[in-house]
N, C-alpha and C positions, 0 to 999 in steps of 0.2 A: 742330633748334631753329628757333623762329619769332621774328620781330621782336617785341620787347617792346611791351606795350600800356600806355597811361596814360589815366586818366579825363580827359575833355575838359571841364574846368570843372564847372559845375552842370547840364550838358545830360543827364547820365545815360549818355552814350556813352563807350565805350572805343575809342580809336584807336591806330594804330601810332605809336610815339614818334618815328619819322622819316617825313618826307613829301617828295614830289616838289615842288621849288620851281619858280617860274615863269621863272627865268633859264635860262642855258645854251642849248641848241638850241631850247628852246620860245620864246625871245624873239627869233625870227628871222622872215623871210618866205621862202616858196618852198623850204623844206627839209622837205617833208611826210614823205617816207619815213624820214628820219633821226629826225624828231621823234616820229613814231608808234612807231618801234622803241623809243625811250626810254620812252615811256608804257607800251607793252606789256611791256617788261622790268620796269618798276616794278610793274605789276599781277601779273606772274608771280612776282616776288620777295615778294609779299604786302604791299607798301606800299599803304596804304589812305587816304592823304591826298594830294589833288592840288590844287596851287595854280595860279591864273591871275589875269588882270586884263584889263580892256578896254585898258589902256595897254601890254600886253605883246605888241606886234607881232602875229604870227599865232598866238599861243598858243591862243586860244579855238577857232580853226578847226582846229588840230591835234587838240585834244581832241575836236572834233566828228567828225573822221575816225575816231578811236579808238572813240568811243561808237557810231558807226554800224556798226562791225565787231564790237563786243562789248557789245551792250545787256544781255546776261545778267549782266554784272558790276556793273551800276549799284547794286544793293542793298548791296554790300559795300565800295564806295569812296565816300569823302567828298569831293565835288567842290565847289570854291570858286571864286569870282571876286570882282572888286572894281570899284568905280566911283569915279573922282575928280571927278565932277560935283558942284557945290555947290548946285544948285537941284533941286527936285523933278521938274520935267518932264524935264530932261536925265538925271537919275539913272534915272528910269523908262525912258527910251529906251535907256540903257545896259543895263539889265536885259533888256529885250526883245532887244536885239542879242546879248547874251551867251548867252541861252537858245537863240536861233535859231542862232547860230554853232556851239554845242555840240550842238544837236539834242536838248535836254533840256526837260522840262516843269517842273523845279524845280532850285534849287541847295541844297546842304546848308549853305553859309555864303556870305553876301554881305557884303562889307566896304566901309566908307567909307574910301577910299584916300588915304594920304599926307597926313594932316592936319598942317600945318606951323605955321600962324600963328593968332593970335587973330582975324584977319579971316576965315580959313577957318572957324573955329568959329562966328563970328557969322553967316556966310552959311548954314552948314549948319543952324543952330538956328532961324533966323528963319522966320516963316510962309511957306510955299512953298519952304522949304529942303529939302536932300536928305534930312535925317533923317526927314521925313514919308514920303518914298518908301520908305525902308528899313523903317520901322515898318509901313506899310500892306502891303508885300510879305510881311512875316512874318505879319501877321494873316491875309492871304489864303492862306497856305500855299505861295506861290510860292518863298519861301526858308524854310528851316527855322530858321536862326539868322542873326543879324547881328553884325558885328564892326567894329572900327576898326583902322587901321594908321598907323604913324608912325615916323620915324627922324630927326627934325630937332630938335624942342624937347620935352624930357620933360615940362615943366610944362603945355604945351598938351595933350599926350596924357593926362596924369594927369587933367585936367579932363574929357576925353571919357570916360575909363573911369569916373570917379566920377559923372558927371551923365547920361550917355546910357544907354538900356536895351540895352546890348550884351552879347553872350554870349562875346565873345573880343576879345583885343588881340594884334596882331602887332608885335613889337619886335625891334631888333637885339640879338643875343646873341653876343658874342665877347670875347676878353680885353681888347681895346682899350677896350671900352665900360665897363670897370670903373674907368678912370682919372678921367674927369670926373664919373662917376656920373650918375644920372638915370633911365635906362631900367631898369637891373637892380636899382635899389633903390626909387626913388619910384614909377615906373609899376608895377613888379612888385608892390610892396606894395599899391597901390590895387586891382590886379586880384585879389590874394589876399583882400583885405577883402570884395570882392563875389563871390568864388568864381567868377570868370569865367576862361575858358581863356586860357593864355599860349602864344603861338606864337612861336618864335624864327626870325628871318631873318638874313641877312648873316652866316651862320655862318662862311663861308670868305672873306668880303669880296670876292666875285667872284674868288677865287683870289689876291687881292692879297697875302695874308699867309701863304700856304703856303710853307714853307721846309724842304724835306725834309732838307737837310744839317744843319739845326739841330733836327731831330726834330719840326718843326711840320707834321704831315701833316693831310690832311682828316679822317682818323679821330680824331686828337687833338683837333681843333677841334670836331668833332661831340660827342665825349665831354665836352669842357668845357661845351658848350651844354647837354647833357642833365643835367649836374651842377648846373645853376642852378635846378632845380626848375621847369622849364617843362613844358608838356603835349605839344608837338610841336616838333621841329626840322626845318625845311624847307631843302632844298639843291637848287639848280638843277644839272642834269646835261646833258652833251653827248653821251654815248654809253652803251651798255648796260654797259660796264665800270665806269663811274662809278656807275651805278645799283646794280650788285652790291656795290660798296664801301660805298655808303650803307646798303644793306640789312644788310650784315655789321656795320656800326657800330651799327645798331639792334638787332641780334641779340646781339652780344657785349658790350654796354655794361656797364661797371663804374664806379661812382661815383668821381670823382676825390677824392683826399685833399686836405686844405687845403694840404699841402706841395707836392703836384703842381700845384695851381692857382696857388700863389704863384710857383713856378718858371716857369710858362707866362706869367703876367702880367709877371713881370720881363723875360722875353725880348721882350715887346712894348714895353717902356718906351721904347726908342730911336725908336719909331714914333709916339709920342704926338701929335706935331704933325700927323700924317696923319689925325687924327680927323675933320677936315672931309670927308675922302673918304666916310666913312660917313654923316655927318649932312646931306650935301647931294647925295649921289649920286641919280641919276634915280629916280623913283617905281617 
């Protein structure tokens, strides 16, 4: 059996429903052998969505080591990165840095990273703002698709999805996020209205909410995320064993019943006060 595929919004692409996230060993420095082994295992397991960002420590360089060793795989893997710069010049410089570090001549998806406040929105949208760099890069073919990410204020991200010419949105998807609402209803609905891809992050909350004694395993949390009608669930991994588990979750996925979802959400209720962990954690 192979990892299940899902359509990626309106792009016409079908991608694996689980992807390699930018956390775990990829968000480190000077651990090249470990990081590359994780990326190689992801590729060998058939995972075809690779996440990264300028803000993720040595992540882009690790991918660069992988791509220099395996250029023949480029056509079947969807490589992404992100820029948190708010003005055009710095965003463009970030893109040049990302492509250079990865040794690539294009990205499949470049994302406006961690949009939190209305001030961020104003800076990105203004003349000379970062949005211009993203649009121009797509028009030039240097990036195939553009997206936006956020996990702080759902109303801010809803605006970005509704008003910007983006192809995807990256949002937190886990049981805790159902309690205050926002990302899984407001932003999700805005993305569906425009038929743009929805990518789930913070699936495991940095392993913060894994509780195997209570039956809350990584596989259960990935299954919950994929049951929220998203296009891709990305998870950071630290070793090849975690990659194998991620691939297995994407291969054996079964939709959660409403009763199963309710039971899992109820198990998270005591942790509702920890929501700030998700909505303010580093970009």
